[in-house]
C-alpha positions in Angstrom: 89.9 127.1 123.3 89.5 130.8 122.1 92.4 132.7 120.7 92.2 135.3 123.5 92.0 132.8 126.4 94.4 133.7 129.3 97.6 131.7 128.9 97.1 130.2 132.3 93.9 128.6 131.1 95.4 127.1 127.9 96.3 123.4 128.2 100.0 122.9 127.8 101.6 120.1 125.7 105.3 119.4 125.8 106.8 117.9 122.7 110.3 116.4 122.8 112.3 116.1 119.5 110.2 118.9 118.0 112.8 120.2 115.6 111.8 118.1 112.6 109.7 115.2 111.3 107.0 113.8 113.5 107.8 116.0 116.4 107.4 119.3 114.5 104.3 118.0 112.7 102.8 117.0 116.1 103.5 120.4 117.5 101.7 122.1 114.6 98.7 119.8 115.0 98.4 120.3 118.8 98.7 124.1 118.4 95.9 123.9 115.8 93.8 121.9 118.4 94.2 124.8 120.9 97.2 123.7 123.0 100.0 125.9 124.2 102.9 123.9 122.9 106.4 123.8 124.5 108.8 122.7 121.8 112.0 121.0 123.0 114.9 119.7 121.0 118.7 120.1 120.9 118.6 122.3 117.8 117.5 125.6 119.2 117.3 127.4 115.9 114.8 124.9 114.5 112.4 125.0 117.4 112.6 128.8 117.7 111.6 129.1 114.0 108.7 126.8 114.5 107.6 128.5 117.7 107.4 131.8 115.8 104.8 130.2 113.4 102.5 128.9 116.1 100.1 130.6 118.6 101.0 130.0 122.3 104.2 128.3 121.4 107.6 128.4 123.2 111.0 126.9 122.4 113.3 125.4 124.9 116.6 123.8 123.9 116.8 120.4 125.6 118.7 117.1 125.4 116.4 114.5 126.9 119.4 112.3 127.7 120.7 114.9 130.2 118.7 114.3 133.4 119.8 117.5 135.2 118.7 119.6 132.2 115.4 117.8 132.0 114.8 118.3 135.7 115.6 122.0 135.4 113.2 122.3 132.4 110.4 120.7 134.3 111.0 122.9 137.4 110.4 126.0 135.2 107.1 124.9 133.8 103.9 126.4 135.3 101.8 123.5 134.1 101.8 120.4 131.9 98.7 118.6 130.6 100.2 116.5 127.8 103.7 115.0 127.3 104.6 113.8 123.8 107.7 111.6 124.2 108.8 111.8 120.5 112.6 112.2 120.8 114.4 109.2 119.4 116.2 107.7 116.5 118.1 104.8 114.9 121.8 104.6 114.4 123.2 101.9 112.1 121.7 98.8 110.6 124.4 96.2 111.4 123.7 92.7 112.6 123.8 91.8 116.3 127.2 90.1 115.6 128.7 93.3 114.1 126.8 96.1 115.7 128.7 98.9 117.5 127.9 98.9 121.2 128.3 102.7 121.1 125.3 102.9 118.7 123.3 100.6 120.9 124.1 102.8 123.9 123.1 106.0 122.1 119.8 104.5 120.9 119.0 103.3 124.5 119.9 106.7 125.9 117.5 108.6 123.7 114.7 106.1 123.0 114.4 104.6 126.5 116.2 106.8 129.1 115.0 110.0 127.3 111.4 108.8 127.7 112.1 107.9 131.4 113.7 111.2 132.2 110.9 113.4 130.7 108.1 111.2 132.1 109.6 111.1 135.6 110.3 114.8 135.6 106.9 115.9 134.4 104.6 113.3 136.0 103.9 115.4 139.1 102.6 118.2 136.9 100.7 115.8 134.7 99.0 114.3 137.8 98.4 117.7 139.3 96.6 118.8 136.1 93.8 116.4 137.0 93.6 115.2 133.4 97.1 114.4 132.2 98.2 112.5 129.1 101.6 110.8 128.4 102.2 109.7 124.8 105.1 107.4 124.1 106.0 107.3 120.4 107.4 103.9 120.0 107.5 102.0 116.7 106.4 98.8 115.1 110.0 97.9 115.9 108.9 97.8 119.5 106.6 94.9 118.8 108.4 92.7 116.3 112.0 92.1 115.2 113.8 92.3 111.9 117.3 91.6 110.6 119.7 94.5 110.9 117.5 96.2 113.5 118.7 94.7 116.7 119.8 97.8 118.6 116.8 100.0 117.5 114.4 97.1 118.0 115.7 96.5 121.5 115.4 100.2 122.4 111.9 100.5 121.0 110.8 97.4 122.9 112.1 99.3 126.0 109.9 102.3 125.2 106.9 100.0 124.7 107.5 98.4 128.1 107.7 101.8 129.8 104.3 102.7 128.5 102.8 99.3 129.3 104.2 99.3 132.8 103.4 102.9 133.6 99.8 102.3 132.6 99.5 99.5 135.2 101.3 101.6 137.9 99.1 104.7 137.4 95.8 102.9 137.2 93.3 105.0 139.2 95.4 108.2 138.7 94.2 111.0 136.4 96.8 110.3 133.8 96.4 108.4 130.5 99.2 106.5 128.9 99.0 106.3 125.1 101.5 104.4 122.9 101.6 105.2 119.2 103.7 102.8 117.1 104.3 103.9 113.5 105.6 101.6 110.8 107.2 102.9 107.7 107.3 106.7 107.8 109.2 108.8 105.3 110.7 111.9 106.8 113.7 114.0 105.8 116.0 112.7 108.4 115.2 109.3 110.0 116.7 106.9 107.4 119.5 109.3 106.5 120.6 109.5 110.1 120.4 105.8 110.5 122.7 105.2 107.5 125.1 107.9 108.6 124.3 110.4 105.9 124.2 107.9 103.0 121.3 109.2 101.1 121.4 106.4 98.5 120.9 103.7 101.3 118.2 105.9 102.9 116.3 106.2 99.6 116.3 102.4 99.1 114.2 102.0 102.3 111.3 103.6 100.5 112.1 102.5 97.0 108.9 101.3 95.1 106.6 102.1 98.0 103.9 104.3 96.6 102.8 106.0 99.8 104.8 105.5 102.9 103.4 107.4 105.9 104.3 111.0 106.3 105.1 112.9 109.5 101.7 114.6 109.2 100.0 111.2 109.1 101.5 110.2 112.4 101.0 113.6 113.9 97.3 113.4 113.0 97.1 110.0 114.7 98.8 111.4 117.9 96.5 114.5 118.0 93.4 112.3 117.6 94.4 110.1 120.4 95.3 113.0 122.7 92.0 114.8 122.1 89.7 111.9 122.8 87.4 112.4 125.9 89.5 112.1 129.0 87.9 108.8 130.1 89.0 107.2 126.7 92.5 105.8 126.7 94.1 104.6 123.4 96.4 102.1 125.0 98.2 101.2 121.7 97.7 102.4 118.2 99.8 100.8 115.5 99.8 102.8 112.2 101.3 101.6 109.0 101.0 102.5 105.3 98.6 100.2 103.4 101.6 98.9 101.5 103.3 97.5 104.7 101.8 94.4 106.1 104.6 93.9 108.7 108.2 95.0 109.3 109.4 92.5 106.8 106.6 92.4 104.2 106.2 95.6 102.1 104.6 95.9 98.7 106.9 97.5 96.2 106.1 98.4 92.6 109.7 98.2 91.5 
């Protein structure tokens, strides 16, 4: 795609949760790959600052758990070729016996219903593009369990099932369904948010791990999957750091 291409001819990628971490990194990578990128997140100042850095980028303040707002956003788009369902998060690490149902509900709202809202609202445009792609950013938590992860694990299993089911239901339609499931990723906010601002607890998650994944590592994986030839569907791509063999087995030097 040339820099002076008419905006109507530039493929459009919508990225949810684009204000930080993997979402922001993915937006940068897709912009570099020639996409017009629509950045969505609740923190308007963050996405506006990022949009100012990128060619063909626009910022739209959006909470994916608000279905009416998502529908209004979708109605205002002139086209959508790629949807990156990145918005999500973990809240708390209590056991199933002690977990707060409010945390479970919040995780389900953003990780599952947020994916559902955005996908349902944009699917007509993705199909009309003739070559649409939906990416669901799940997690290795969506494929295996671990202690203290019950609510997040349940939510990410839900996101995984959305991708798996949608792929079956859209077979024969011009839309690919890609699931990218990262393992241990060190970002500025994920673990800190999970532990309610306790930076010491957040740091222990990565303690002794020489090279956990970065947001750029995951974004590079997403951009690669999205830019494969249109007949190639990366159904599921699990990406972990070399030090992590599973959710419960991690090599630590200390």
